[in-house]
N, C-alpha and C positions, 0 to 999 in steps of 0.2 A: 387628678389620682386615677392611679389604677390597680385593678382589681382581677385575684386570678377564683376560679370557680370552675369545675366541679370535681372539687377532688376524692373521686372513690374511697369509700373505707368501708370495712365488711360488713359497717351501720345499713350502707345504700345497698350494697350488692344484695341481700334480700327484700327488697322490696320486690315486689307481683302485684303488678295492677290484675286483680282479680274480676272491677266489672265489665260493661261492658259498656266502647266508651265508641264515641262518634267515629264514624270510617268516611275517608273523600272515594271512598269508592262510586258511588253512583251519582256524585255532581259530576266527577272525573269523563264518567261516562258520555254527561252531554259535551263535552271539546268545546263548552264554551270559553272566551275571554274575560268573562269575568264571574265570578264564583259569592255568590250573595247569600252568607250561612247565620242563622241564627237559631239561639236556642235557650236552652235553660242551662245555665251557670255549671262551670265548673263538667261539664261533660264530655272534654276533650277534645273539641273545635280548634282551638290555638296547638294542643297537643300533636292536633296529624298535619298541620298547615307548616308547623318549627319540623315535626317529623320527614316532609315532604320534599321540604327544601332542603333537610340533610341531606337527603341522599340522591337528591340531583347534584348534589357539590361532591359527593362520594362518587360518584358512578360517571357526572359528564366536568366535572371545575364549575357549574354552576351555580349563581351566589346568591340568597334571598335577602327580599331588601324588606323590613321591620316596617313597618308608619302607625303614630299612634298619632294624635290630633296635640299633644301638648310635650317640651322637649325633656320639663321635669318627668317623662315618664322615662328617661331613659341615661337617670343622673343617681350614681351612687348605687344601690345593690336593687334597684327599679327594673336598673341593665344589665346589671353583672348575675341575676341570677335570672335568667330566661329563661336559658335551656334547661334550668337544675334538674328539672321531672325528667326528661330525658337521657340528663346523664346518673340520675339517680338511676332511671331502670338500663341503663347497660345498654341504648339504642347509638351513643355514640360511638363506640366498641364493636357493636354486630357490624351499624353501618359502614366500617372503617376496615374491618376487618382487623380491629384489635389491634391496628398501629396506632390511635388516636384513645385516648377514654375521658375528657376532659375539655372545656372548655374557656378563654381566658378572655377578657372583655376589656377593651382600655378605646375611648375617643368612637365610640357610636360602633363600633363593629367590634366580632364575635372574630376569635380564632381558636380553631383543635389547637387541642394540646397534652402532652402527656407528661409525667413524670415517671423523670429514672434518675436512681442515688438524693431521692427531695429534691431534686433539680427541673424544673420545666422546658421540657423545650415543646417549641410554639412553630406550627405552620407556617409560613411569610405568606399566606395568599387569608383576606379574610373571608370568610363563609359567610356570613350576614352582615351590612349596613343598616344603620337606626336612621328612618328618615319622619320626621314631627314639620304637622303641615302649618302651626304658628311659624315655624322659623324655617319655611320652603324657600327662603329669598336663597339663603346663602349657599344653597346644594345648585343653584343654574346651571354654574358654571361649569360646572364639574361632569365626566360621562364613564358609565355605570356598565358597557358592554357584554359583563358578563350577568350582570342580572335576570334572571327570566324569571322569577317567582318575586308574587307584591304580595307583603300578608300586609290584610291593615285590620287591628285589633282593636276591639271599641266600638266602631266608627257608630254606634246607637248609646244613647246618651238621655240621662233625665234632665242631666243639667242644659247650661249653655252649649251651641253651635257657637262654631268661629261664625264671624262674619262673610257670605259668598264662601263658606266651606266646600260647597260641589269646588267651584271654581278651583277652590285653590290643592284640594286633591287632585284635581285633574292636571296641575302644575305638576305638583309631587311625578304623579304616573308621564309625565311629557319628559320632564327630565331623562325621567332613568330609561324609558321607552328610544325615544328616540321618531327613529327612520325601522324601527326593527317592527317582525308579527309574533315573534318567539315567546310573548312573555304573558306570562298566567297571571292572576290579581285574581285573592281572596278580598273578601269583605266580611269582617266577623263581627257576632256584636251578640250577645244576652236580650232576652225580650223585656227591654227595658220601657220602652218606648216607641208604638206604633205610628205615632206623628213624626218621622222623621224627613229632614230634607232631600235626603238621600234619596229616597221616594220615591219624590215628584221627578227633580231633576232626569230620574235614570227610566223615569218612564214606568215603576215599577208599578201596577194600576193594578195588581190583583193582591198583592201583600195583607191589607187586612182581609181579606176571604179563607187564605189558608190555611190549613192544618196541618198539626203532630207529621210528618211525614212527605209532605207534599213536594215536589219539585219541580217551579215551574222557568218555561223556559220566555226570554226574547227576543226579539228579534226588530233588527230598524231598515224599513224601508229594503233600496235594491244593496243595501250597505250586506258587508260579510258581521257584523258583527255582533255577536250573541250574549246573552248575561242571562245562566243561570241560579233561579233564586231555592233555596233547599231553609225547609224549616222543621228542623233535624227532630225527630220521633223520642222522645225520652224512654231513659231505660223503664220496661216493664214494671219489674225488681225495687226499682226507686237505688242510692246511692246510702249507701253505707251508715256515710254522716247526715241525711239526711232526719235523724233521730235527732239534731239537734235544731230539727225546725219545724216540729212538730206541734207549734202554738196555734190557736185558732184564727190566728191572723189570715185573710183572704191572699195581702199582699208577697207572703214568704210561700207562693203557687210558683212565683216565676224560677223559683230557687231548685225547690222540690219537682216542679212537672213544667216546665216554661214554656206557661200560659204567660203572658202578654202582662207585666206589672202595671197594674190602677192603683191607686190612690181612690178613699172613700171620703162623699162629697158631700154637704148638705143637703139636702133634699129639702122641699116644699116647706113653709111648718103650716100654713096652713089651706083654709078649700078656698078660691077666691070667685069671684063673679065677672066676666065681662067688662061686666061695669066699672068696674074698681080698675079697669086695667087704661093707667096714663097713657103711658108711652110708649110704644112698639120699635125696636132698631133691629138691624140682625148681623150677625160672623158668618162671615165664608173661610172656609180655611179648610185645607186640606182636604178638598173637597166633598165639605160635609158643611150644609149651610143650617144653624142654629136660630131661633126667635127669641129674640130676649122683651121680655116684661115688664117693664116699671110700674108696679100695682101699690095701690094707696088700702093697704085694709084698717079700718081700720084709725086707730094712733099709729100704726107702724110703714112704714116704707120702701120695698126690697125689690129686689130685681128677682125674676123669676128669667131661667134659659131652659129648654127646650127643643127640639130640632122639629123642624120645618121641612117637613115631606111636599107641599109645592109650590110651585112656581111663587115668586114674591110677588102681590097682585099691582104694586105702584110702583117698579125697580126705578123709574125717571124719577122718584120723592122721596121712596125710602131712603132710610138714615142706613149705611149696608159700613160694616170695619172688614176690611179685606188685603191681605199683603200684597191685592194685584195692586197695578197703578192703571187707573182710571181716569180720563178725564171730565166724568161727571162729579157736579164740586155733590151730590149729596155722598158720593164716596171718599169711605174715609181709609187711611192705613192702621191707622194706631192707637191703638183707643185710650191710652195712658197719656197722651201728647192732647189736649183739649183744646180747642182752638172758640170754645164761646159757651155760654153758659148752661146749654144743652147735653153737652158734650161735658163738661165739668159735674154735671149729675151722674148723668152716664157712668164717672172715673168714679165717682166717691162712696158710690156704692162697690166697689169693689175694693177699692180705700177701707173700707170700715165692712170688708166684711157681713155686707146685708147681700149678696148675690146668691141665689140657691138653687139646685140642678133636677130635671123629671130624672136623671142615673149618672151611674159614675161616669160610665162613658164620655157625656158630653161634659160633665167637669173637666174631665181626661182634655176635649178637646179645650176645650179653655182654655185649660190652665198651660199648655201647647201653644197656643194663642199669646196668651199672654209673658212667654219668656220671647217668645218670636217680638216681642214690642219693645224686648231690655224692662219688662216691670219680673222685680226679684220675688219670685213664689217660695212661696214654704211646704 
């Protein structure tokens, strides 16, 4: 199926972006191969990178790769409307000197176009290609020598990452880069989840400590590889659309101010004594160590989870759940796949919603661990 978009009309020509949106200026100054950018929703991150790719094509004939997790992200209107905002704001006409005014989308490719006497005139060369990580096997044999910008949009998610997704993304990068060194990669995300496999796989160890406006630079041994990581600064005056999200709900601060999204989790319902702790085990995940206590308080039995700030006293015998592989018999990987009665009792509390947390951040860690385990979490 073919799509035409965006044919400018008088309705759109008057659209002006009055608010201050994100600019690539500061992070591009770092001259890094990878540029990881996250912050509040709808602050112009994607717009800025798409505009950058469009400018590279107009000025140098260089192409843009748009990477998403799922092939459905390029189906129908999702792909066809990718450049609507740039067309609406006259950016396409401006960067091409008026030669082109819109974009035509077909087969995961985007072409510049214009209309003459109600007929579409299309540039023969696409300025952008779409790549989905989930179906990257189909693109391995194709060469893309003119792609010099890669935009991986929405790399952060609160749902499920693909198995070995980082490696799959590296395969997409390899397919595009081949033997070249002139490719700049952007990874864009909203602050929906700070527990992300990309941070660990790329060695981005200070993301949790970053504050809005920070740009960290990572180097890797004696290689020339550099990764710039930016936590974007929220608009001081907010966005005009923030009025729609003024409810008294802390989860909405990600949308309006760029704070990391976090759910509200049940806290410990009673005060208990050390003598009421039946069993203790631990969860290691994303650099955090949690202590989990199964408690019998009167006729109620539940699990309470809190941070472990000291080392495990008996690391050779204590039950530890961790995604990392370990030959030690007391180390387990998936809490959702019990192999004995004790592990079944541990898992049962999660199934029956009898797990409580010292704070919401601890609950967020466990939530992401359970997602890694493959358990659907509401």
